[in-house]
N, C-alpha and C positions, 0 to 999 in steps of 0.2 A: 339354539336354547336348550339345557339339558332337558327340560320337560318335554321337548318335542323330538327329542331324540330315542332311539331303543333304549339307552342308557337310563332315559328318565323313567320309563316304564319298569325296568329293571330295577331300579332305584327303589320304586314304591312298592314293589312286590317284596323286596329283600328287607327293607327298613321298617315296614310297615305291616308285621305279621298278623293283625288283626284285621286289616283290610284283606289281606290274602287269603284268611280262611274264610271270611265272607265270600269272596270273589270264587274261590274254590268250590264252597257250598252252592254258589248260585251256577256254576258250570255245570255240577252235576245234576243239579234238581232240573237243570234246563232240558239236558240231554234228555230224561225220561219224560219229560213234558211233551218233547216233540216226537218221541217215539210212541207214545199213548196217542198224540193227534193223528198220526197217520194210520194207527189200528183203528181208532172210533171212525174217521173219515172211510176207510175201506169196509168198516163192518156195517156201517149205515147205508153204504150203496149196495152192499150185497143181501141185507135184509128188506130193503125198501125199493131199491132201483130208483129212487126219487132225487132230484137236484134239490126240491122245495125241502126234503127231509133233512138235507146237509145243511141248507140254509137255517132251518130250524136249529140244528145244532150249533152252529154260531150265535143265534139271536139266544137261545136258553142259556149259551156260557155268559153272554156280554150284558144282557139285561139284569141280572143280580148283581153285577159289578155297577152298574148305573146306580141302583137303589141303596146299595151298601157303602158303596166307597166314601160317599158324603159323611156318612155316620163312622167309617173306618179313621177318615181324616182326623176327625174330633179325637177318637181314640187313641192316634198317634201322636198328637201334640198334648194329650193330657196324662196319657200312660205310660209304662214301661214299654218302649218299643221293641227292646229283646224279646220281652215275654210274649207280646203279639205275635213277634215273627215264629217263635217255637211253637205257639198253639196251632199257629196256622199250618205248618210243615206237620205235625203229629196228626192232626186232624184231617190232611190231605192224604196221609198214608193210610189211614183206615178206610175213606172214601174210595179211593181209586181202586182198592181189592175188590169193589162191588161192582166193577165192570165185568169181572169173571163170571158172575152170574148170567150174564144176557147172551143167549143162544138163539133166539127165534124171534121173529117179527113182532109178535105180540108184548116183547118185554122190551121195546124201544123206549116206552114211556120211562122206564126205569134208568136208561142210558141218561135220557133227558135230567131226570131229578137228580140222579148222582152228580151228574156234571154241573146243575146248579149250584148244589151245595159247595161242590170243590171251587167255584168261582166266588162264592162268597167267602171261602177261607183266604182265596188269593187277593180279595177286595181289601182285607185286612194287612195283608202282607205288602203290597206293593207301596202305598203312601208311607209306611214304616220304613222300608228299604231305601225310597228315594230322599226321605228327609234325614235319613241317617248319613249319607255320604259327607254332607258338610261337617260331622263331627267325626268320622272315621278316619279322615283324611284332613290335611293341611289345607287352607285356602289355594297355596301356590300348587297344588297337586290336584285340586278338582277338577279341571278339565282333563289330566291324564287319567283319572280314575273313572270319569266319566266314557273316556275313549275307551279303555279296556272293557267296562261294563258292556257298552255298546258291541264292540268286538265278541265279546263272548257270546251275547245273544246269537250273533250270526253264526259264529263256529258251531255252537250247541245246535242250532236249528239246521246247519249242514249234517254234523254228526248225527244227532237225535233221530231227524228224517230218513237219511240215508240207512242206519241202522234200524228203523223202523220197518222201513220197506224190506230190508233183508231179512231180519229176524220174523216177519209176519209170514214170508214165503217159506222159510227153512222150518221155521218152529212154532208158528201159529200166533194169533195175537194176543193170547193169553199170557205171553212171555213178555210181549211189549208192557201190558198192564202190571203186572209184578214188577218190573224194572222200574217203572213210574214210581210204584210205591215204595220201593228200597231207596230211590234217590232222593226223596223227601226225608225219609229217616237219616239218611247221611247228613245233608244239609241242616237238617235240627241239630244234630250232633255238634257239627262244627260252630254254628252258632253259640251254641253252649259255651264253648271254649275262647270266645272273644272276650278280652279283659276290658276295653275301653268301653266307655257308655254310650247308648245310641242317641241320646238327646241330651240338652242342656238344662239346667234347671231355669223354667220361666220367672222373669222380673216380676210378674203379678200371678197370685193364686187364680185357677182357672175357676169359672163358676160353672153353671149347669150346661150341659151338653147342646140344649138349642141355643143358649145365649152365647156358646162358643162357635157354634156353627154359624150364627149372623155374624157374628164379630169377624169370621174368616169371609162371608160374602162382601162385606164393608170394606175390608183390608183390599180385597181384589176390584171392587166397583170404582174405588178411588184412583186406581192406578192405570190409567189408558193402555201402557205397553202389555200389562197381563192379560187385559181384557181382549187386545188384538192377538196375542200370542195362543189364549183360548181358542179364538174362531180361527185361527191360522191352522193349529194342529188339528181341529175338528175337522176343516177341510181335508186335511192329509188322511185323518180316519175315515171319512166318508170315500176317499179314493181307495183305502185298504179293503173295501167289502169286496173288492175283485179279486181277492185272496181265495174267496170262496170257488172260482173257476179253475184254481188249480188241482182242484180234485176232480172237475167236471171235464176238461179240456183232454187230459188223459185217457180218460175211460170212453169219453163220447166222441172226440173228434180225433185224436190219435190212435186210440184202442192199444193202450199201453197197461192199462189195468192199474192195480196197487204200485206196481213198479215206478210207471210214471208219475204217479203222485209222489211218491218216494224222493223222486228225481228231482221233480221241479221245487219240493220243499227244500230239498237238500241245496239246489242252486241258489233259491232265495236266501239260505244260509249262508252260503261261501261268498254271496256278494256282500253280506251284511258285514263281513269280517274286514275287510279293506276299507270300507266307507268312511266309519270313524277314523281311523289313522291317516287317511286322506284329508279329510277336513280338519284335524287336528294339525297337520303340517302346514294347511294352505289358508286357514281361516283363523284371523286374530280373534280374542277373546272379548274384544269391545261389541257393545250392543249393536252399531250400525253394521259391523262386517259380521255377526252372527246372523241378523237378519235377512241381508241380502244373500249370504250363503244359504238361508233355508229358501229363499225365494227360486234361487237357481235349481235347488233339490226340486222343489216342485213341479219346475218345467219338466226337468228330465224324466220325471216319474210320468207325467201325462203322456209325454211323446213316447215312451216305452210301451204304455199299456196301449195304445194306438196300434204300434207294430206287433202287440201281443194278439190283437183280434184278427190279425191277417197271416199268421203264423202257420205255416203248411205242415209242421211236424215238430215234433218232440224237441229238436236239437235246435231250431230255430227261436222257438218258444223259452227254451231254457236260455238264450243268450239276451232276449229283450227283458227276462226274469231279472238276469243279472244286474242288467243296468239300471232298471227300477229300484230294486233293494239295495244295490251301492248307495243311490243316492238318498233312499229313504232312510237308511241307517245313518247317512252323514247329518239329515235333517233333524232327527231325535236325539243325537247329541249335541247339538247347536240349541235344540228347543229346551231340553232340560237344564243344560248350563245356563240358559238366557234365563230360565225360572230360578234357579238356585241362587245366582248372584243377584237376583232382584227381590228378593224376598227373606225376610227376618227369620230365623229358625223357630221362633216361637209361633210362627204361622205356617211353617213351611208343609208340615203334614196335612193341614186343611186344603192349601193352596195345590198340593200334590196331588189330593183327592179329587178337586174339582176339575183339574187339568186331565186327569185319567178318565174322570166320569165323562167331561165333554168330549173325550175322545171316543171313550165307548158307546155312548149314544149316536155318534154320526156313525161309528162301524155297524152298529147293529141294524140302523134305519138302511144303511146302503147295501149290507147283506141280505136284508128281505128284498130289496128292489133288484140286486142282482141276481138271487135266485128265482125270482117273479120272470125276469127279462129272460133268463138262461132257459126255463122252462117252457115258457109261452112263446118265445120267438125264436132265439136261438143263442148259444154261448158266443159267438162271433159279436153279435149285435151288441150284447151286453157289456164285452169288453172295450168295444168302440166307444159306447155310449160314455161309459167311466172314463176313458181317457179323455175324451173332448171336457167333460164336466171338471176334471183335474186341473187341466189347462185354465179353464174359465176361472176356478175359483183360487188358483194360485195368483193369477193377474189381478184380481180384486182385493189381495191383500198384500201385495209383493211391495209396496211403499214402506219405508222403515217409520215406525210409530213415533211420536212424540214423547218424550219423557214427561 
């Protein structure tokens, strides 16, 4: 089929300039985000020398997401999604520049505070972006668009993390922060040029925010496949807490410093690039096939984390990280497509926000546990425990849900 060939991707990019602008903006801002992440992780470890401080960084990034995302989902269904996304990008531009002020351990609280505010801005952006896909592209191109988006996340992680490590070493962390701020500005300008609407007119007028929030919960609660999807991706969100160790192993186990952090994050991104294309080529888009594909991905992730726990050096760790995140990228493409095809656009912003919040809750909790285990036992034990838990949780939800 054309949609599953390279011609299908090229056709979508060429014939849908609005999606292309959105995609390019996403590409640029994500590169800046990953440069920023590498710089912040290195800065925290140099200022505090604590695994738990790194864990707190992830928690303070993710918890605002949990609190704000359900509200943002209502906004995504009720107000102009394009306007919300523009505001998110421009607010993030100014916030990220605040990282330039952090120079000593006593200012770590400022890093956490700025990052929390940036997470709030992102919480409004994400459900708008996910809910806009079925509007920006035709239904027959939705799988292709999600595949490109998933692959973009991977390649920007690779490029951004690699650049973050290199720029950090050559020019200093402040250059990474400035690059991230500029990337938000460019992405916002590109979104301004998009002509297509980002949402459809709802068939009925929306009432108050709390009422709309409750309607979204009712919509999800009476659809068992959606509930099981939330639980499944929460399980994988819990497993994702192990990413914290990608900044600990290079420093404390392999003794490769910021360079090692950049390498593992770059490999994580490289692995995310082929994953979406492989799943698009191999897995049909019916619900049964998508669910089975998600289950296989979960098992691969769990086994990879077990091997990560016993990796003797950075090279071997890179190989197992590649396997884990190729499977992880495949999982998220299938999960998002499953959700977009199962939900009416009238509710898609809210359901997307619930989906994101459930993932974020589990990842926040697991980051805290991972940091505790790494600090008080060992990074290797923490990685091994997470691998076993991932396999157990995947087995518990691997059966295809009834419609």
